[in-house]
N, C-alpha and C positions, 0 to 999 in steps of 0.2 A: 345515454348518448348513442346515436346510430352512426355507423360508419358511412352510410349513404349521405349523411348530412354534414359530416366533418371534412375539413379541407386537409386531405392527406395525399399530396401529389407524389406517389412513389414512382421511381424510375427503374428501368430494367438494366441499365448500364451505368458504370461508374463515370463520374464527371471527368473529362479529359485532363484537366489541370490538377487533379487531386492526387496527393502522394500518401498522406497519412491515412490509416485505416478509418479513423474516426471521421475524417473529412469526407471520404468516399461514402461511408454508410449514412452519415447524417444528412447528406444531400439526397442519396438514393431513397432513403426511407421517408423523406418528406418532413424532416425536422427543421430544416433551415434552408435559406437561399442567400447567395452572395449578392450584395448591393454594389460593392466596389471593393478594391483590394483591402483586406483586413477588416471589413465591415459586413456583418451578416444580419439578415432579418430572421427572427425566430418565429416559426410557424406554430400552429396550435400544439402539435405534439412536443416540439422543442420547448415551448414555453411551459407546458405542464411539467416536464422534467425539471426545468430550472426552478419552478415553484416548489417542487418537492425537495430538491437539494437545499434551496434557501430555507425551507421549513425545518429541515434537520439542523442546519447551521444555527438558525434562530433559537431552536429549542436548547441547544447546547450552550449558546451564549447566555441565554436567560438563566440557565441552570447554574452558572457560576456568578450570577448577580450583575450581569451587564445591562446597561440601559440603552434602548434603541433611540437613535437620532436620525434626522434626515438633513444633510448639509448640502449647500449649493455646489454645482459643478463649475460655475463661473467664479474665478478668483481674481482679486485685484493684485497687481504687481507688487505693491508695497509689502504685503504680508510675506510673499516669497523672497523679497529682497532682504528682509530681516534675517532669514535663515541662511542667506547666501545661495539659495538653490535656484533663483530665477535664471541666473546665467549658467550655473552648474548643470542644470538639466538640459540646457542648450536646445538643440533641434528636436529633442525627444518630446518636448512639451509644446502643445499648440498655443502659440502666443500671438496676440493681435491687438489692434486698437478699436475701441468702439467709436460711435459717431461723434462723441465729444472729445476724442483724442486720448482718452484714458487707456492705458495698457492693461490688458487682462489676459488670463490664461485659462484653459480648460484643465480642471483638476485631474492629475494623473495619480495622485495620492492626497491624503488629507491631514498629514501631521501638523502642518502650519495652521489649518483652520481649527482643528480641535484644541491645539495649544492656545490659539487666540481666544477661544471660548473659556479655556481654563483660567484665564485672567480673572474671572469672576469668583474663583475660589479664594477664600480669605484665610482660613485657619486649618491647621493640621487635623482639627476635629472633623472637618468635612471630608477627610481622606480616610480610606482609599475610595477612588472613583474608578468605574470601568464603563466606558461609553463605546457604542458601536453603531454601524449603519450598513445598509446595502445601497450602493451607489454606483452609477455609471462612471467609469474612468476613461480617460482619453490619453493615448500615447501615440506619437507620430512614429510608429515602428518603421524602420528603414526597409525591413524585409518581411512584410507580412506573408505568412504561408501556413500550410498545414491546417487549414480551417480555423477552428477556435483555439488552436494551440499558440498562435502568434498573430495577434490582431491589433487594431488601432482603437477599438471601442469595445468595452467589456464591463461586466458587472462584478464588483468585488465586495466582499464583506470585509471591512477594515474596522478593527477595534483598537482602543487605546486605554491603557491603564495610567492612573495618576496616583502617586504615593509620595510620602514625605521623605522617604529614605530608600536606600538600596535593598534593605531587607524586605520592604514592602514590594518593591519591584520584583524581587526574586519569587515572592509568593504569587504575584499576579502572573508572572511568566510561567511558573509551574502549573497554575490553574488553566491557563490557555493551552499549554502543552498537552495536558491530560484531556482537555475538551476536544482538541484537534484529533487526538488518538481515537476518541469515541466517534467523532464525525466520520473519519475515514473508514472505521469499521462498519458503520451504518451505511456508508456509500458503497461498500463492497470493494474497497481499495486497500491493498497491503502496502503500506508506505514504510520507508525507513527515514528516521530523523538524522540529519547530518549537520556537522559544523559547516558554517558558510560565511562568506564575506558579507559585511553589512553594506558595502558599496556606498551609493549616494544617500542612503537612508540615514547613515550616521549611527552612533552608538558603538559599544565595545563587544557585543556578542549577538549572534543570530543563529537560528536553526532553521534549516529548510526541511520540509517534508517531501521526500522524493519517491516517485513511482518508477520502478524498473521497467523500461520499455524502449524499444528502438526508435520510437517516435520522439523521444526527448532529445534535447540539445546539450544537456549537462552530462558531465562524467563524474562518477563517484568512486572513491577508493574505500573499500570496506574490509573489515577483518571478521571472519566468522567465529574466530576463537574468543576474542574479548569484546566484540560488539562495536569497536571503533568504526566510525564512518564519517567521511568528510567530502564535501564538494572539492573538485580539483583546485578551485580558487583558494582553498584553505588546507588541503590534504598535505600531510607530511609522512615521510617514511624514514627508516634508518638508512643512511646513505651507504649504498653498496661500496664495498672496499675494492680498490683497483691498485695495481702495481705501478709505481713510478718508473719512468725511463731513467737512464743514466743521468746523474747530476753533473753539471759543468760549472767551472769557476765563474763563468759569465755567459750570458746569452750569446749564441752563435748564429749569425745570419747565413741563410742558404737560399739558393734560387728555387722558385716554385712557379715557373711561368704558366703552367697549365692547371694549377690548383686554384679553383674558384670557390669550392665548397668544402665542407668538412669531409665528405665522402671522397672527393678528389684527393685530398691530402692523405687520407687513410689508405688509399689504394696505390698511390704512386711510390716508386722506389725511393727509399730514404725518408719516407713520410712518417706518420705516427697514427696509431689507432685513435678513434674518436674520443675515447675516455682519457687520452693523454693530450688532448688539444684544449685550448682555451677559445671558446666562442665569444667574440666581441660584438655586442649589439650597441647601437648608438640611438639614443632617444632624446627627444625634446621634452623636457619636463618643466612646465610653467615657463616655457620660452628659453630655457637654458639647456645646453647640450650635456648629456650625462652618458657615461659608459657603463654598460651592464655586462658582467662577465659570468659565463657558465661553462661547465664542462662540455666538451664537444658533442657528447652523446645525449645531452639534456636539452629540454625545451623550456622556454620561459613562460610562466603564467603571468600575464600582464596585470591581472587583478591583484596578485600578491605584491607586485612592485608598487602599484597604485595605493594599496592599503598601507604598506609599510612606510612610504615616504610622504603620505598624506598630501598628495599634489592635487591641484585643481584640474590640470590638464596633462595628458601624456600621449605621445604619439611617436612612431618611428621617425627618426630624422630623415630629411630628404637627402638625395645624392649630393646636392650642392653644400648642404650643411655638413655632411660627413667629410667631403673633400676639404672644406675650409677648416674643420676642426683637427683632422688627422693627416691630411695631405695624401690620402690614398682612397681607393674605392673598396667597397665590400669584397671580401675574398682575400684581402691582405691587411686587415685591420688588427690592431693590438693595443695594449695599454702599457707596455714596457716603456719606462722613461717619461710617460705623460704626467705632467705636473699641474697643468692649468685647468684640468677638467675633473669633475667629481666622479669618482669611480666606485661602483657598487659591485660586490662579488657574491656569488652564491656560496653557501656553506660547504658544498661539495668540493670546492677548490681550496678550502683552508688547509694549509700545510703541504700542499702539493709541490713537488720538485720535478725537474726534467721534463717540463711541459713544452708544448709547441704552440706558437701563436703568430699572428701576422706581424710584419715588421713595419707597418705603416709606410710601405714602399711597394707599389704595384709589382707583383711577381716575386716577392720575397717573403720569407717567414723567419722566425727565430726559434731555435731549439735550445734545450737546457735551461728553460725559464724556471726560476724559483719564485713562487708567487709572493711570498712575504719579503723576499730580498729585492725583487726587481719591479714590483708593481705597488704603487701607493694607493692601496685600497682604503677608502674612507668609511665604508660600511659593509658589514657582513650580514646577509639576509638569507632566509629560505625563499628561493624564487623558482625552484625547479618543479617540473610536472612529475608527479608520482607515476611509476610504471607498475603494471600487474606483476605480481610475484615478488616485489620488494618486501622487505620485512616491516611489519607493523611497528610504528614508533612506540607503542605501549607494551606489546607483549612479544614482539619478534617473530610472530607467525606470518606466513605469506599473505599479502593483500590481494583482494580481488578488485577488478576494475570493470565497471559496467555503465551503460548509458541510462540516463534517467530523465524524467520529466518532473519539474518542480510544480507541486500542486498547492503549496502554502509556504509562508515564510513568516517567522516571528522574530522580533528584534527587541533588545534592551537598548532603548534610545538614550537613557540617562537624562541629562538636563539640556542637551543641545537645543531642542526646540522650545522648551519652556523659558530658557534664558533669552533666546532670540525674540520671543513674543512677550516677555515680561510676565509670565505666569508664576507668581510667587505666593507663598503662604507663610503665616507665622508659625514657627515650630513651638514645641512645649516650653522653650525658654524665652518665647517672645521675639525671636530673631527671624528676619525674613530669609527664606530659603527657596530656591527654585523647585518647582514640582518635578519629581522624578518620573519619567514616562517610559512606557513600553508600547510597541506597535505590533499588531497581529493581523496579517492579511491572508485571505483565501479567495481565489478566483472562482466564481460560481460557474461561468461558461467553460473555463478550462477544465474544471472537474467533471463537467458533463462529458466533454470530449475524452478525458482520461478514463472515465468509466467505460466508454465504448472501446477505447484502445485495448483494454484487458478483458472485456466481456463481449466477445463476438465469435462467430464461427463462419463457415463457408456460406451459410444461408442468410446471415445478417447479424443484427444486434441481439445480445442476450442480456436484457436489463435485469439487475437485481430487483427484487419485488419492491423494495423501499423507494426506488426512484423511477420505476417504470411509468410511462405515460398512462397506461391502464394496467391493472393487475390481471384482468381476465378479459378475453374476447369470446363472446358466444357467437359461433359461426353457424349460420342457418344454411344447410345444404341446398334446400329448395324453398326459397322465400315465397314462391307463389303457391306452395302447398300450405293451405290454411292450418293444418294440424302442426306442421313443422314450425311455422312462424309463431303460432300461439304458444306452443310449448317453450320455444326459445324466449319469447317475451316474459313468460311466467318465471323462468329461471333467472333471466336478466333482472327483473324487478325484485325477486327474492334476494338476489345477491346485493342489490343496492340497499335494501332494507337492513342487511347485515353489515353494512359499511364497507363493502367491496367496491373498488374503483373498476367499473366494468363498461365495456363497449359492445354493442350488438351489431354484428356484421350482417346486415340485411340486404346487401347489394345483390343484384341479379347478375352474378358472375359465376363462372365455373368454380367448383370446389378447389381445384388446384391453384387458381389465381388467389382465392381467399387465403388458403393455407400459406402460400408463398409470401403474400403481403404480411400476414401475421408474424411469420418467422423473420422477415426483413425488418419490420418495425420492432420486433423483440419483445412482444407481450409475454409475460412469464407463463401464463396458463391459457390454453385454448379448449373451449367446450364445443364439441361438434354435435349438432342436433340435426338428424336426418331421418328419412322415412324408415330405413332399415333398422336403425337403432330403436326408434320409437315403436317399431313393430315388436321388438323384444322388450319394450318397456324401459330402455336405458338410454343414457347419453354418455359420450366418451370425454374424459378429461385427459389432456396431454400436457406434460411439463415441457417448457421450451428448452431448459438447460439440459436435462438428462434424456429427454425424449421418451420418458416413461408414460404409459397409458393405463387408465383404469376406468371401469364402467360404474356409473351410479344409477340407481333406480330413479326414474324421472321425478317421482313424488318427493324424494329425499335428496335430490342432486344438489340443491343450493346449500344445504347444511354441510355435505361432504366437501364441496368445492371451497366453501368459506373456511373450513377447517384446514384444508391444504394451503390456502393463502396465508392464514394466520400462522401456520407452522413455519412458512418461509420468512415471514416478517420478523421472527424472533432472532 
């Protein structure tokens, strides 16, 4: 393939609206172009990388015995209604009516459809099964941004295991876990596996594969000592000890006319430090007002609340709802004496005395609050956000906190979807049992961007050789010089014969332009063929990552270059 014939529209400047490194470089290097918010056209270079990533994922799926399918993107409402997710997915799913008035949706995931197909399984003797596909997914993302990291249309490999019992699911889950580890190693990504919330997917256990990068939107708490790691949506720590203020025989009301926040109360005369305050949050949970209590210096993780109470919908209550429920506005809210609302408290408040909280009267607070004596807590849950330096819940060593990008997610679904779709088999005793399922997803486009996020420098992308659009570029310094062009062609053709993915840069451009383009595009090896080198009987090979150079005799260049590429592939 010749550079002069390939569509590689490189740019000299970053796109004005790009923030993530991968977004900037994939646009500048001519890998993709934006069609609309959250929707991208993959150009030839981008598509070549996608195909290579997909090839690696396919090899690892086949290696663990998965069978490849191709399912529709257009789904009837009825199947999603059975699982209860037609309404649960809400505005995130593209839903519309066809010309006959039938309601349909664009698939954002395929649990329902694979479970629907699994109804054709009859006996435990047909299990286990493991099915997968590469398919376009659609999600009406409210805030598409950062190029391929948050989009509305993308390619995903989603696979599904079917077993007769939980033991079988455990084996399938472990097989996928190990396969994903191999995939990321081959993609050149160092990921950490973390405990995560299953969210709308359902099931009782899930693991995310996270890549540490500032381009991510997730936060992870991890312990270097014992290996514990969890998404903030799931992370726990040993609750830091704090001293109680003086206990009182009953709560005492005092004026706080200027205290509207936790910090206001902490700094005012006669106030209380944040760790001695009770933060009262008011939520609407499935249409009912609920109070959520935390220590004043803690933050609520909404997903923890949603997971623990298994609600369909959850949102902060409006000002009118708060006023109607408690008779005061935020800044003076509390749960002391409240009997007609469901109250949930974070575990960090258990047993605390001498606390300060709002009096449910604007401009007043209560001091001397004994949680168990004065507040009718209906449920104690872990709801707080973990902080860096807190003690690991397993070993007690300090936790690290860092930003991550989710590059894959695997779930133990159990029987949620099989029961909904009627996927049952006869077990060894002749009894009908629902198929036990697992779900395993990896975003192909997102992983392309993730690779760029961690493999780049000031000159451009630095692709790992396994996924590079081309492994080698043969740059002809003077393409109008017959000897240069012919020598370059011979090396180019010899590399092709040796299975090397190579491109010939035969453009009539200055050497500096060619070299800058090769570095921007990120091709791992550049072979320079010019009159000066040929005069000495050599060509130069330069590695993109380390910048190292070596000369090869023209007659043996292809052999040496191929060996260098094969060494990188290992």
